[in-house]
Each structure stands twice: as C-alpha cells, then as structure tokens.
Kinemage of the C-alpha trace (Angstrom):
@kinemage 1
@onewidth
@group {chain A} dominant
@subgroup {mainchain}
@vectorlist {calphas} color= white
{ca unk a 1} P -49.435 48.413 -69.757
{ca unk a 2} L -51.444 45.219 -70.064
{ca unk a 3} L -52.395 42.362 -67.773
{ca unk a 4} L -49.614 40.329 -69.396
{ca unk a 5} L -47.050 42.703 -67.875
{ca unk a 6} L -48.210 41.798 -64.351
{ca unk a 7} L -46.841 38.659 -62.739
{ca unk a 8} L -49.509 36.366 -61.302
{ca unk a 9} L -52.831 37.654 -59.879
{ca unk a 10} L -54.694 35.775 -62.621
{ca unk a 11} L -57.797 35.179 -60.483
{ca unk a 12} L -58.108 38.896 -59.745
{ca unk a 13} L -57.547 39.850 -63.388
{ca unk a 14} L -60.316 37.489 -64.482
{ca unk a 15} L -62.628 38.726 -61.716
{ca unk a 16} L -62.208 42.387 -62.673
{ca unk a 17} L -62.732 41.698 -66.367
{ca unk a 18} L -65.806 39.583 -65.686
{ca unk a 19} L -67.410 42.211 -63.438
{ca unk a 20} L -66.712 44.909 -66.006
{ca unk a 21} L -68.025 42.930 -68.979
{ca unk a 22} L -71.148 41.919 -67.046
{ca unk a 23} L -71.773 45.517 -65.979
{ca unk a 24} L -71.722 44.671 -62.272
{ca unk a 25} L -68.519 46.471 -61.339
{ca unk a 26} L -68.428 48.384 -58.049
{ca unk a 27} L -67.963 52.149 -58.385
{ca unk a 28} L -65.122 52.099 -55.822
{ca unk a 29} L -62.589 49.262 -55.573
{ca unk a 30} L -59.691 49.056 -53.148
{ca unk a 31} L -56.845 46.728 -54.177
{ca unk a 32} L -54.879 45.835 -51.060
{ca unk a 33} L -51.506 44.139 -50.840
{ca unk a 34} L -47.856 44.478 -49.905
{ca unk a 35} L -45.453 46.524 -51.963
{ca unk a 36} L -44.467 44.589 -55.060
{ca unk a 37} L -47.592 42.418 -55.216
{ca unk a 38} L -48.680 44.149 -58.431
{ca unk a 39} L -51.765 46.002 -57.185
{ca unk a 40} L -50.761 49.358 -58.696
{ca unk a 41} L -49.848 48.116 -62.191
{ca unk a 42} L -52.989 45.961 -62.084
{ca unk a 43} L -55.137 49.041 -61.437
{ca unk a 44} L -53.442 50.947 -64.266
{ca unk a 45} L -53.782 48.047 -66.707
{ca unk a 46} L -57.445 47.650 -65.765
{ca unk a 47} L -58.081 51.360 -66.282
{ca unk a 48} L -56.390 51.229 -69.672
{ca unk a 49} L -58.507 48.220 -70.604
{ca unk a 50} L -61.700 50.098 -69.709
{ca unk a 51} L -60.514 53.069 -71.767
{ca unk a 52} L -59.969 50.785 -74.810
{ca unk a 53} L -56.157 50.777 -74.579
{ca unk a 54} L -55.817 53.696 -76.970
{ca unk a 55} L -52.577 55.615 -77.378
{ca unk a 56} L -53.536 58.314 -74.872
{ca unk a 57} L -54.372 55.702 -72.237
{ca unk a 58} L -51.113 53.840 -72.867
{ca unk a 59} L -49.171 57.057 -72.256
{ca unk a 60} L -51.361 57.816 -69.200
{ca unk a 61} L -52.494 61.012 -70.910
{ca unk a 62} L -56.129 60.042 -71.453
{ca unk a 63} L -58.337 62.984 -70.382
{ca unk a 64} L -60.610 60.617 -68.421
{ca unk a 65} L -57.805 58.926 -66.478
{ca unk a 66} L -56.764 60.726 -63.294
{ca unk a 67} L -54.288 60.029 -60.496
{ca unk a 68} L -53.735 60.997 -56.891
{ca unk a 69} L -50.580 59.979 -55.034
{ca unk a 70} L -48.391 61.131 -52.125
{ca unk a 71} L -46.438 64.337 -52.773
{ca unk a 72} L -44.576 67.040 -50.866
{ca unk a 73} L -45.372 70.731 -50.678
{ca unk a 74} L -43.805 72.998 -53.258
{ca unk a 75} L -45.537 76.112 -51.949
{ca unk a 76} L -47.033 77.503 -48.756
{ca unk a 77} L -50.593 77.204 -50.060
{ca unk a 78} L -50.123 73.471 -50.585
{ca unk a 79} L -49.446 71.375 -53.671
{ca unk a 80} L -51.644 69.116 -55.767
{ca unk a 81} L -50.674 65.975 -57.666
{ca unk a 82} L -50.920 67.590 -61.095
{ca unk a 83} L -47.716 69.497 -60.243
{ca unk a 84} L -45.925 66.121 -60.229
{ca unk a 85} L -47.829 64.494 -63.081
{ca unk a 86} L -44.894 64.542 -65.516
{ca unk a 87} L -42.647 62.623 -63.105
{ca unk a 88} L -45.500 60.242 -62.214
{ca unk a 89} L -46.260 59.376 -65.830
{ca unk a 90} L -42.580 58.814 -66.602
{ca unk a 91} L -42.172 56.437 -63.676
{ca unk a 92} L -45.375 54.507 -64.399
{ca unk a 93} L -44.582 54.089 -68.074
{ca unk a 94} L -40.922 53.157 -67.553
{ca unk a 95} L -41.396 50.719 -64.658
{ca unk a 96} L -44.174 48.186 -64.165
{ca unk a 97} L -43.211 47.756 -60.509
{ca unk a 98} L -42.045 50.502 -58.185
{ca unk a 99} L -42.469 51.595 -54.597
{ca unk a 100} L -42.182 54.684 -52.456
{ca unk a 101} L -38.396 54.539 -52.672
{ca unk a 102} L -38.453 54.835 -56.476
{ca unk a 103} L -41.178 57.471 -56.417
{ca unk a 104} L -39.282 59.675 -53.957
{ca unk a 105} L -36.216 59.466 -56.171
{ca unk a 106} L -38.227 60.330 -59.285
{ca unk a 107} L -39.930 63.362 -57.759
{ca unk a 108} L -36.742 64.481 -55.964
{ca unk a 109} L -38.384 64.315 -52.560
{ca unk a 110} L -35.119 63.737 -50.657
{ca unk a 111} L -36.027 63.809 -46.941
{ca unk a 112} L -39.542 65.130 -47.479
{ca unk a 113} L -42.515 63.329 -45.956
{ca unk a 114} L -45.049 62.598 -48.694
{ca unk a 115} L -48.812 62.853 -48.189
{ca unk a 116} L -51.941 63.566 -50.200
{ca unk a 117} L -52.955 67.059 -49.112
{ca unk a 118} L -56.409 68.440 -48.359
{ca unk a 119} L -56.344 70.525 -51.554
{ca unk a 120} L -56.306 67.311 -53.590
{ca unk a 121} L -59.926 66.603 -52.681
{ca unk a 122} L -61.006 69.826 -54.390
{ca unk a 123} L -58.980 68.898 -57.484
{ca unk a 124} L -60.595 65.447 -57.575
{ca unk a 125} L -64.095 66.912 -57.260
{ca unk a 126} L -63.382 69.303 -60.113
{ca unk a 127} L -62.016 66.605 -62.434
{ca unk a 128} L -64.832 64.156 -61.827
{ca unk a 129} L -67.569 66.776 -62.101
{ca unk a 130} L -66.739 67.255 -65.773
{ca unk a 131} L -68.358 65.113 -68.445
{ca unk a 132} L -66.358 62.267 -69.894
{ca unk a 133} L -64.465 63.557 -72.896
{ca unk a 134} L -64.753 60.197 -74.665
{ca unk a 135} L -68.295 59.328 -73.591
{ca unk a 136} L -67.193 56.463 -71.364
{ca unk a 137} L -65.827 56.013 -67.862
{ca unk a 138} L -63.926 58.548 -65.816
{ca unk a 139} L -61.350 56.783 -63.653
{ca unk a 140} L -59.561 58.058 -60.565
{ca unk a 141} L -56.627 55.955 -59.306
{ca unk a 142} L -55.482 56.824 -55.781
{ca unk a 143} L -52.155 55.272 -54.828
{ca unk a 144} L -51.606 54.818 -51.091
{ca unk a 145} L -54.873 56.325 -49.778
{ca unk a 146} L -53.494 55.639 -46.295
{ca unk a 147} L -51.362 58.751 -46.837
{ca unk a 148} L -54.330 61.022 -47.438
{ca unk a 149} L -54.633 63.874 -44.960
{ca unk a 150} L -57.660 63.179 -42.765
{ca unk a 151} L -59.448 66.279 -44.037
{ca unk a 152} L -58.876 65.095 -47.609
{ca unk a 153} L -60.357 61.694 -46.789
{ca unk a 154} L -63.384 63.224 -45.092
{ca unk a 155} L -64.074 65.528 -48.034
{ca unk a 156} L -64.027 62.587 -50.444
{ca unk a 157} L -66.494 60.438 -48.501
{ca unk a 158} L -69.627 61.589 -50.261
{ca unk a 159} L -67.992 61.563 -53.694
{ca unk a 160} L -66.783 57.972 -53.252
{ca unk a 161} L -70.176 56.903 -51.926
{ca unk a 162} L -72.197 58.626 -54.666
{ca unk a 163} L -69.908 59.383 -57.621
{ca unk a 164} L -71.168 60.804 -60.921
{ca unk a 165} L -72.449 58.264 -63.424
{ca unk a 166} L -69.780 56.053 -65.017
{ca unk a 167} L -67.104 57.082 -62.545
{ca unk a 168} L -64.713 54.480 -61.132
{ca unk a 169} L -62.449 54.871 -58.124
{ca unk a 170} L -59.488 52.490 -57.940
{ca unk a 171} L -57.673 52.786 -54.617
{ca unk a 172} L -54.378 50.939 -54.165
{ca unk a 173} L -53.338 50.447 -50.559
{ca unk a 174} L -50.360 48.778 -48.873
{ca unk a 175} L -51.755 49.498 -45.388
{ca unk a 176} L -55.559 49.317 -45.658
{ca unk a 177} L -56.010 49.399 -41.877
{ca unk a 178} L -54.581 52.942 -41.956
{ca unk a 179} L -57.163 54.106 -44.492
{ca unk a 180} L -60.082 55.984 -42.951
{ca unk a 181} L -62.636 53.340 -41.956
{ca unk a 182} L -65.481 55.223 -43.619
{ca unk a 183} L -63.493 55.232 -46.872
{ca unk a 184} L -62.878 51.481 -46.633
{ca unk a 185} L -66.553 50.799 -45.994
{ca unk a 186} L -67.471 52.502 -49.263
{ca unk a 187} L -65.147 50.317 -51.341
{ca unk a 188} L -65.185 46.786 -52.619
{ca unk a 189} L -62.071 45.291 -51.007
{ca unk a 190} L -59.918 42.965 -53.124
{ca unk a 191} L -56.914 41.389 -51.443
{ca unk a 192} L -53.889 40.940 -53.700
{ca unk a 193} L -51.735 38.108 -52.328
{ca unk a 194} L -47.946 37.939 -52.577
{ca unk a 195} L -46.718 36.760 -55.957
{ca unk a 196} L -46.109 33.026 -56.217
{ca unk a 197} L -42.380 32.312 -55.965
{ca unk a 198} L -42.488 30.082 -59.048
{ca unk a 199} L -44.085 32.890 -61.061
{ca unk a 200} L -41.309 35.247 -59.999
{ca unk a 201} L -38.687 32.674 -60.896
{ca unk a 202} L -40.161 32.086 -64.355
{ca unk a 203} L -40.423 35.825 -65.014
{ca unk a 204} L -36.778 36.391 -64.092
{ca unk a 205} L -35.712 33.602 -66.420
{ca unk a 206} L -37.989 34.282 -69.387
{ca unk a 207} L -38.302 38.075 -69.330
{ca unk a 208} L -35.098 39.252 -67.698
{ca unk a 209} L -32.845 36.403 -68.918
{ca unk a 210} L -31.502 35.584 -65.446
{ca unk a 211} L -29.870 32.153 -65.251
{ca unk a 212} L -31.933 29.567 -63.403
{ca unk a 213} L -29.666 29.219 -60.363
{ca unk a 214} L -29.737 32.956 -59.617
{ca unk a 215} L -33.423 33.227 -60.497
{ca unk a 216} L -34.279 30.525 -57.949
{ca unk a 217} L -32.198 32.260 -55.292
{ca unk a 218} L -33.698 35.704 -55.961
{ca unk a 219} L -37.257 34.375 -56.128
{ca unk a 220} L -36.913 32.490 -52.849
{ca unk a 221} L -35.569 35.574 -51.091
{ca unk a 222} L -38.260 37.872 -52.473
{ca unk a 223} L -41.039 36.717 -50.119
{ca unk a 224} L -43.583 37.124 -52.901
{ca unk a 225} L -42.507 40.699 -53.625
{ca unk a 226} L -41.796 41.182 -57.336
{ca unk a 227} L -40.258 44.589 -56.651
{ca unk a 228} L -37.806 43.043 -54.177
{ca unk a 229} L -36.870 40.492 -56.816
{ca unk a 230} L -36.255 43.197 -59.419
{ca unk a 231} L -34.191 45.228 -56.978
{ca unk a 232} L -32.125 42.120 -56.228
{ca unk a 233} L -31.365 41.115 -59.807
{ca unk a 234} L -27.934 42.674 -59.511
{ca unk a 235} L -25.827 43.717 -56.574
{ca unk a 236} L -26.260 47.425 -56.052
{ca unk a 237} L -24.228 49.975 -54.188
{ca unk a 238} L -26.835 50.299 -51.435
{ca unk a 239} L -26.405 46.651 -50.438
{ca unk a 240} L -22.651 47.113 -50.213
{ca unk a 241} L -23.103 50.295 -48.170
{ca unk a 242} L -25.691 48.662 -45.899
{ca unk a 243} L -23.430 45.690 -45.142
{ca unk a 244} L -20.559 47.998 -44.211
{ca unk a 245} L -22.827 50.046 -41.945
{ca unk a 246} L -24.237 46.906 -40.335
{ca unk a 247} L -20.739 45.532 -39.718
{ca unk a 248} L -19.636 48.829 -38.193
{ca unk a 249} L -22.657 48.958 -35.882
{ca unk a 250} L -22.045 45.448 -34.580
{ca unk a 251} L -18.308 45.963 -34.103
{ca unk a 252} L -18.771 49.293 -32.322
{ca unk a 253} L -21.512 47.839 -30.146
{ca unk a 254} L -19.363 44.874 -29.181
{ca unk a 255} L -16.492 47.230 -28.318
{ca unk a 256} L -18.855 49.581 -26.428
{ca unk a 257} L -17.570 52.602 -28.342
{ca unk a 258} L -20.359 55.025 -27.536
{ca unk a 259} L -18.761 58.120 -29.109
{ca unk a 260} L -18.152 56.229 -32.374
{ca unk a 261} L -21.742 54.939 -32.332
{ca unk a 262} L -22.890 58.539 -32.117
{ca unk a 263} L -20.793 59.362 -35.209
{ca unk a 264} L -22.254 56.292 -36.932
{ca unk a 265} L -25.815 57.442 -36.174
{ca unk a 266} L -25.090 60.905 -37.589
{ca unk a 267} L -23.797 59.339 -40.816
{ca unk a 268} L -27.023 57.402 -41.371
{ca unk a 269} L -29.146 60.410 -40.378
{ca unk a 270} L -27.952 62.058 -43.611
{ca unk a 271} L -29.790 59.414 -45.667
{ca unk a 272} L -33.333 59.990 -46.892
{ca unk a 273} L -36.036 58.333 -44.797
{ca unk a 274} L -36.875 55.692 -47.368
{ca unk a 275} L -33.223 54.693 -47.530
{ca unk a 276} L -33.044 54.620 -43.735
{ca unk a 277} L -36.029 52.259 -43.664
{ca unk a 278} L -34.399 50.107 -46.332
{ca unk a 279} L -31.264 49.887 -44.196
{ca unk a 280} L -33.265 48.794 -41.139
{ca unk a 281} L -34.990 46.107 -43.206
{ca unk a 282} L -31.562 44.970 -44.373
{ca unk a 283} L -30.392 44.745 -40.750
{ca unk a 284} L -33.361 42.545 -39.871
{ca unk a 285} L -32.525 40.299 -42.797
{ca unk a 286} L -28.914 40.004 -41.620
{ca unk a 287} L -29.926 39.135 -38.063
{ca unk a 288} L -32.221 36.405 -39.380
{ca unk a 289} L -29.600 35.009 -41.786
{ca unk a 290} L -26.887 34.904 -39.129
{ca unk a 291} L -29.170 33.216 -36.624
{ca unk a 292} L -30.041 30.500 -39.155
{ca unk a 293} L -26.381 30.187 -40.133
{ca unk a 294} L -25.708 28.647 -36.722
{ca unk a 295} L -27.843 25.639 -37.630
{ca unk a 296} L -25.436 24.570 -40.384
{ca unk a 297} L -28.133 24.690 -43.074
{ca unk a 298} L -26.333 27.288 -45.163
{ca unk a 299} L -27.432 26.148 -48.598
{ca unk a 300} L -31.061 25.337 -47.839
{ca unk a 301} L -32.064 28.281 -45.685
{ca unk a 302} L -29.578 31.097 -46.185
{ca unk a 303} L -29.871 33.818 -48.832
{ca unk a 304} L -26.600 35.710 -48.304
{ca unk a 305} L -24.144 36.747 -50.975
{ca unk a 306} L -20.450 35.844 -50.642
{ca unk a 307} L -19.406 38.976 -48.746
{ca unk a 308} L -22.301 38.600 -46.312
{ca unk a 309} L -21.541 34.896 -45.835
{ca unk a 310} L -17.882 35.640 -45.155
{ca unk a 311} L -18.918 38.053 -42.413
{ca unk a 312} L -21.348 35.484 -40.979
{ca unk a 313} L -18.515 33.017 -40.307
{ca unk a 314} L -17.282 35.294 -37.544
{ca unk a 315} L -20.478 37.120 -36.594
{ca unk a 316} L -23.128 34.387 -36.488
{ca unk a 317} L -22.015 32.972 -33.081
{ca unk a 318} L -23.036 36.286 -31.503
{ca unk a 319} L -26.688 35.804 -32.576
{ca unk a 320} L -28.535 33.240 -30.481
{ca unk a 321} L -31.797 32.374 -28.751
{ca unk a 322} L -31.121 34.889 -25.962
{ca unk a 323} L -30.787 37.985 -28.147
{ca unk a 324} L -32.228 37.337 -31.625
{ca unk a 325} L -35.797 38.350 -30.745
{ca unk a 326} L -34.620 41.430 -28.872
{ca unk a 327} L -32.481 42.558 -31.789
{ca unk a 328} L -35.258 42.033 -34.328
{ca unk a 329} L -37.652 43.960 -32.095
{ca unk a 330} L -35.258 46.918 -31.781
{ca unk a 331} L -34.652 47.163 -35.541
{ca unk a 332} L -38.389 46.912 -36.154
{ca unk a 333} L -39.114 49.628 -33.584
{ca unk a 334} L -36.509 51.883 -35.154
{ca unk a 335} L -38.117 51.334 -38.562
{ca unk a 336} L -41.497 52.304 -37.117
{ca unk a 337} L -40.057 55.439 -35.514
{ca unk a 338} L -38.397 56.521 -38.756
{ca unk a 339} L -41.682 55.951 -40.591
{ca unk a 340} L -43.360 58.270 -38.087
{ca unk a 341} L -40.832 61.016 -38.837
{ca unk a 342} L -38.860 60.733 -35.585
{ca unk a 343} L -35.464 62.404 -35.264
{ca unk a 344} L -33.118 60.044 -37.129
{ca unk a 345} L -30.010 60.915 -35.097
{ca unk a 346} L -31.791 60.026 -31.857
{ca unk a 347} L -33.382 56.861 -33.270
{ca unk a 348} L -30.103 55.427 -34.603
{ca unk a 349} L -28.024 56.446 -31.584
{ca unk a 350} L -30.567 54.817 -29.282
{ca unk a 351} L -30.518 51.737 -31.495
{ca unk a 352} L -26.742 51.519 -31.182
{ca unk a 353} L -26.871 51.783 -27.384
{ca unk a 354} L -29.396 48.942 -27.226
{ca unk a 355} L -27.197 46.795 -29.448
{ca unk a 356} L -24.382 47.177 -26.872
{ca unk a 357} L -26.512 45.331 -24.340
{ca unk a 358} L -27.966 42.756 -26.712
{ca unk a 359} L -24.786 41.694 -28.517
{ca unk a 360} L -23.123 40.898 -25.185
{ca unk a 361} L -26.036 38.628 -24.249
{ca unk a 362} L -24.349 35.385 -25.301
C-alpha cells in the first residue's frame, strides 16, 4: 500500500513525511477521523514507507511491523491479536478501505462484541522489547484504541510515554473521546477530515470506471466517507433487505399491529450487531430523504434509488415537522443501545412501539 492508494489527505501525508525525514517525528501519533476517511490505510502506508516498502512490509509480514485490533475471545484465558493475524493481513492487503462491518465478516465474529483484551498489553510489551530485526524502527499500529479494555490501556501508559528507542506507535481512532484520556495526552493528535467529495468522484471515475452521473450521485451521498462510496458502487442485497424491513416497520406502525411488530423485531434480532447498526443508519437516511421529498426538490437534494423513490411517493407525506426530529432521535437512540450491547429484541420492539405514536403525528 502506498500514499497513492489513499484518496485525499495530501496535507497529512506531506506532514508525516516531512516530520519523518527531518527526524522530528513524535513517538506516538493518533490519527483521528470517521470511518472511511482513510486514517487506517494512511497509517499502514506510512509504516511501510518507514520500513522501506520492501516485500515483507508490503505483505504486512515485516518482523518490525505489529498490529493490535479488536477481537473476540476464542478461549477462556483470553485471546490476543496474533490469533487473528492471518485474517487481518488478508483484509488489509485486499482492501484499502474497510470498517468494523468488513472486519467482523472476515474474522467470523458473527454477534460477538469485539475488544482489545488486557492480555494484548503483555503481547505488545514483549514484541517491542525485542531489538529491531532490520536495525530500524519498530512500529505498532493500534486500530480503534477506543475498544481497548481499560486495564489494557492502563498497562500501556508507560510504554507509550517512554517507548524503546526507534519505536513508533500509530493509533487510529474513530472515537478519540472514548480513548483513555491519559493515552490521548501521550500522543500527537492528527485530525483526518472527511474526504473531499470531488476527490471521491474522481476516484470512482478514474479508478473504478464508474460513469460520471453515478459517480457524482455516489460521491454526494457519501458524506466524505470513501468506504460508504465503495459500498454504494452497486446495489447490494442488504439495501434491498433494509428497504423491505423499513417499509414493513412503517406499515405495521401505521396499522398499530403490535404482535406483528414483535415478530418484526425478532427477525432483525437475528442479524449481527454491525448489520443491525447499518440498518438503523439506513432508516435515518430514509427518514431524512422522505422529509426532503416533501419540498419538491427531488433531483437536487434526494439520493434515493428508484425503488426507494417509488415508496417515497406514498410515504413522504407521513414525515413532517411534527415527527421528523422525534423519529430521527429514536433511530439514533436505538443505534446507541445496540452499540452498547443491549438486548436487540427489546430495542427493536420498543422502537416499533414508539413509531406507532410518531407516525400518527401528522
């Protein structure tokens, strides 16, 4: 992976290279930004650059390049990231951009909650205590440090503050405020902004050979998230499933069919948590699109496909100033609850009951 594979972020690329070449690079750097901004591939490309881009580094098998990332337990004594290293390397080398959804699929996590366990701190200490095999830097990339167990974070404090000579920590965070404050204070913070929409558009056209009309539409709807753009390049089965589920929820809520809403909630509870969160994000998108649809600015402001737009003809009048904020708040709260590992059946059934009240508020 090289800097050329990463869309945008040119200022940050130049800054990192300049600090490295001038020998004034911080020993711990935290790249912060939303999913799909490119912070993770940027950290990997930078590490490979430092390690001279040799074949081992390109395959992520360089003995001085190490990774820590959220995992699930395979045993009672607790797992470490090296048990998932094969899957991690395959994902990183096959996809420049990916998120938790893709990682969970790759490591077969299903409904597991992924964290970085306490045992990982001991593994990191052991790796970084060894001498560099190539006589240069030792690099530890930690993806999503906000998912480190608190005891793991606390054990790493001293190592991050005073690492061995020529050791570099690269932390990549989507929620830096959830990283232990004492960890953050020991890092140089670099904010990675959303990708410029024009950069996304050009990449879709030039690299992925998407026609300009579709590239413009996808780029506009991506909100600066390159991963969202890549996921949207073609209609996938999840989008079709999500629309059907959304339609069913709204129809059942309008008809006040409580028993059927309970069945609906049990159907979604069978999904993995990342897919449940994706569905709730999709619902928020549909509420927004249908609200805007009422203003008769379909071409300029709406980003729905044909099937979604056909549904909006009949559904949009039910979304108005009296209920749009309430609906968005409820979907957002459900997403938060699912993220915090709440019981999915209860969360989605409760959501359906609240929609009964809100959809009638016309």
